[in-house]
N, C-alpha and C positions, 0 to 999 in steps of 0.2 A: 427875478424870473417868475414866470407864470406857472401855477400848479398844473394847469392843463398840459403844458409842454412836458413837464417832468413825469406826469402820470402816464403819458403815452409810452414812455420808455421804461416804466417801472415793472419789473417782472416779479416783484415780491408778493403780489396778490393780496395786499393789505396787511401782511405780516409786519411785525416790528423787528428791527435788526437784533437788538439785544435779547429778545425773547427767542431768537432763532440761532444765534451764534455766540460763542465765547471768544473773546479777544485775548491774545497772548502777546508774545514778544514782538518788538518792532523789527521789520525786515529791511526797511529803507525809508528815506524821507526826501522831500523836495520842498520847493518854495510854496507850493499850493496844496501839498498833500503829504500823508504819511501812510506807509503800507505796513500792515500787521498780520501776523499769523492768526488765522481764525479756525474754529472747530464748530462744525454743525452739531447742535445739541441732540438732534434725533439720530443722524446717521453716523456721527463720529468722524466724518470726513474732514481732513485738513484742507484749508483753502487759503487763498491770499485775499486780504480785504484792503482795498485802497479807500482811504477816508479823505474826501476832497472838501475843502472849505469853500462854501458858496461865496462868502463875502470877498474872497480874493480873486474871484473870476470876473472878467469883463463879459459883456454880452456876447462878444465874438467867441470867447473861450467857452462859454456855456453852450452856445449853438454847436460848436465843434464837438464838445463832449457828448451832446445828445445825438449827433450824427454817428459818432463812433459806437455809442451804445446800440443804436438802431441797426448798424451794420453787423456788429458782432452777435446781436440777438438772432439774426437770420442766417448766420453761417454756422454750419455744424459739420466739422471735418476733423478727423483724428490728428491732423498736423496744424491746426489753427487753434490758438489759445481759446479756451472755452469761457464764455461769460455765463455765470450761473444766475445771479440775481442783482438787482439794483434797488437800493432803498433810499428814498428821498425823505429825509427826516430833519426837521429843524434847520440848523445852519450848515448841515453837512450832507454829502452823498456818501453812501456806503456801497462800494462796487465790489462784488464778490466774484472772483475768477478762480480757475483751477490753479493749484500750487505747482510751480516749476522750480525745482531745486538743483538741477544739474548744471547750471551755469551756461555760458555761451558755447556754441558749437566749436568755434575756432580754438577756444581754450582746451577743449577735449582733444582736438586733432593734434595740437602742438605737444601734447603730453605723450603722444605715441612715439615708439622707437622704430616702427615699421609702418609704411604707408604705401598703398598701391593705387593704381588708376581705377581699379574696380571700386574701392572705397569712395573715391571722388565721384565716380559715375553714379553709384547708388544714391549718394546725397543729392546730386543734381536731378536724378529721376524723381526722387521724392518731392523735391521742390517744384518740379514741373507738373507733377500730378496734382499738387496742392493748388498751384496757380491755375491750372486748367479748371478745377472745381470752382475756384474763386471767380475767375473771369466768366465762366458759364453762369454763375449766380449773379452776374452783373456788377461785380465789385472790382475796383482797381486799388491796389495797396499804396503805391506811389512813394514808398520809402523802404524798399527792401535793402538790407545791408547786414553785415555779420552780427551786429549788436542785437538784431531782431530775430535771430535764429537761436532758439533756446532749447536746452535738454531738460526733460522732466525729472530725471534722477541721475545720480552719480554712477549707477550701475548699468544703465541701458543707453548704449550709444545710438540706437536707432529711433528712439521715441523723441522726435524733434517737433517743436512748435514754432510756427511763425507768429510773431507778436507785434505789438505796437501798431495799431490801426488808426493812430492819430491823424494821419494824412489820407486815410482811405476815403473813397468816395464812390457812390453809385455811378456807374458808367453813364447812365442816362442823364445824370445831373451835371456832367462835365460841360463847361462852357467854352466857346471858342477863344475867349480871352482869360483863361484860368491864370491866377497868380502862380508864379513859379514856386515849386515846393520840392522837398526831398533833401538829400544829403550830397554835397559836392563829392565827386569821385564816383558816385553811383547813379547820378541823375542822367536822364536821357537827353540827347541833343535837342529834340523837338521842344522839350520843356524850357531849355535855355533860350531857344530861338523865339519862344512865345507862340509857337504854332499850335493849332488844335491837335489833340492826341487822345488816345484811348488806352486799352490794357497793354499795348505794346511797350509802354514805358517800363512795365514790370519785367518784361523779357530782357530789355537792355540791362537793367540793374542786376538781374540774375546772371547775365552774361559776364558782368564784371566779377561777381562772386565766383562763378565757375572758373574764370581765369585765375583768380587768386588761389582757389582750391587746388589747382593743378601745379602752379609754379611758386606760389608763396608771395608774390608781389603784384600790385595792381597794374592794370593796363594804362591808367591815366594818373599821373602824379606831377605836381609842380608846387613849389612854395608859394607862387603867385597865383591867386585865385582866378584872375582874368586869363592868365596863360593856361591854367588848368581847364577852364571852361572853353577856351578856344580849341584846345586839343580834343575835347569831347565833341564839340560842334563839328569838327572836321573828321571825327572818328580816326584820329591819328594814334594808332597803337601798333605794336610790333610783336612778332614772335621771335625773340632773340635766340639764336642758334644754341648758345651755351646753356640755355635754360629749357628750351623746348625740344631739343633733339631726342629726349627720352619719351616725349609725349606722342601718342598715336595721332596719325593724320586725321582720323575721324573725330577726335576730340577737338582738334584745331578747327576743323570744318564746322562743328557745332557752334563754337564760339563766334566764328564769322557770321553765322546765320542769326546769332543773337545780338552781336554788336554790329548790326547792319545800319548804316547811316540813313538809308531810305526806310522810313518806318513802315511804308506800304509793302516793302519787300521782306521786312523782318518776319521771321517765322513765328507762328503762334505756339502756345504751350502744347496744344494738341498735335500740331505738326512736328514739334521737336520730340515728342514722346515716341514718334516713329523713326527718329533719326538712327542711322546705323550704329553710332556710338552708344546710344541709350539702350538699344536692343541687342548689343553685342554679347557674345557668350562670356559668362563669368570667368571661365578658365583663362581665356586670352588676356583679359584685363587684369586679372589677379597676378598674372606673370609679369606685368609691367610694374616694376618697383620704382616708385617716385619718392622714396624716403629722403632723397637729397633736397627735395622742396621744403622739408620740414624746417630746416635752418632759416630759410628765407621767410617762411610763414611765422616763425617765432619772432623774427626781427620786426616784421610787419605788425604782428599782434601787440608787441610791447609799445611800439610807436602809437598805434591806434588807442590803446588803453590810456597812455599818458595824455594824448590829445583830448580824449573824452573827459578825463579828470580835470584838466585845465579849463575846458569849455564849461564844465559844470560850475566851477568857482566863478568864472566870469558871468555866466548866465544868472547865478544866484545874486551877485552884486547888482546887476542891472535890474533884476526884478525888484530887489529891495529898494533901489533908488526910485523906481517907478511907483512902487507902493507908497513910499514916503511922500512922493509928490501928490499922489491921489489923496492921501490922508491930510496933507497940508492945505490943499486947495478945495477939498471936499468932493472933487470929482476929477476925472481926466477927460480931456477932449479927445476926439478921434485922432486929431493931429498928433497929440502926445503919444498915443498908442502906436500910430504909424511910424513916428520917428524912432520909438523904441524897437519896433519890429525891424526897421531898417538897420539899426545898430546890430541887431542879433544876426544879421547876415554874416558878420565877421565871426560870430560864435559858431555858426554852422559850417564855416569854411573848413575844408579838409586840408589843413596845412601840415600834413605828415611830411617829415623829411623823406626824400626818395629812399627806397629800400636799397640794399647793398648792390644789386645789379645796375643801379641807375648811373653811377659814375662810369662804369665800363661801357654803357651803351649810349651815353649822352651824345657823343659825336656821331655814332651810328644812326641815331634817330633821324637826322636830316639827310642822310645819304642812302639809306636802304629801306625806303618805305614799302613794307610788305602789304600794307593796306592803303590803297590810293584814296586820299581824301577828296571830297568835293568842297570847293571854296564856299564859305559861308561868311556873311558879314559879322563883324564883331559888334555885339550888343552889350549895353551895360547890364551886368548880371543882377538879377533880383531873385530873392527867395523868400518863401513864407516861413515864418518862425513856427516850430513845432508847437502844437497845442500843449501848454504846460500841464494841463489837467488830464492828459491822455491816460487811458485805463491801465496800460502796461505798468506793472510794479516798477518803481524807480530803484 
């Protein structure tokens, strides 16, 4: 790597890491990095410090890390994880971010015994406000999903942070032939088709999250990734009567405007913030008890966690093999890396077992299409592997 590139993203102002921070216990680790609890020696503030080993990064990984640092440096919003400083020292990067200790949002929701439509609406409104800021700032996230919605503390349900900007990109830098990226199940149809796109892909992903928040199961699911992608490219989803009868028509309309197949017709975050459901009176939505959705959400959450744990083991083994190959040969060709990234498509695949309503509605799906799909050609799915050195603590 070149020092010039690193210096351009270094916010430490010439300070040395170990003179500025004390390191404490390990919070997590991955193939490329370790995350530790840190304390600022001057302010006493606790932070998360991700220590990334340079020697384990390919040039592509390094470029992606610099892009993520650049984007987070210029974003300043109460619901976006804050990057404080970056230290480029010796063989490591020290990336200092705010400490989030409240766990994932979905874990907090499933711990509730009572859940209303107002609570779901308030969350969606918060996300839309954050996306409106991000899109106005010229940034598209490209990987919004439950795992990236974090709580800062165990006491505060409302202080939520959007994290993991490893796929984020400046909208002005998007190319017509962008490599597909994101997480199956949440990825927008235009990404799968290979069409040019912009910030509207985040709206689609948030539409999927909104759907899950309301009824506890995802709009798109299939054990077979190709079938899953086909459903997404056709916008083939349903509002099953048994699960949606308690949900307000306005909420359903909002989801339709977010999960709109025509990306040009899909509403922007600013438009959605004016939607009747978003601006509805608190009392009316608080009276809509959707606690019955919690059982489905718990089921979905368990499957999601198990899948993530399995994928982490598989990914670690693949990275280890690639690293061993690099060490044996002395270097890796781009072809080697491309083959490994291609294999990682399977790791990223969302092969969740269908949630409990799936069996009951499987036959219904072909006979009662509440969303009329537009025919789209089946394309071989491709996806970009997530930058393993991404800033978000592992």
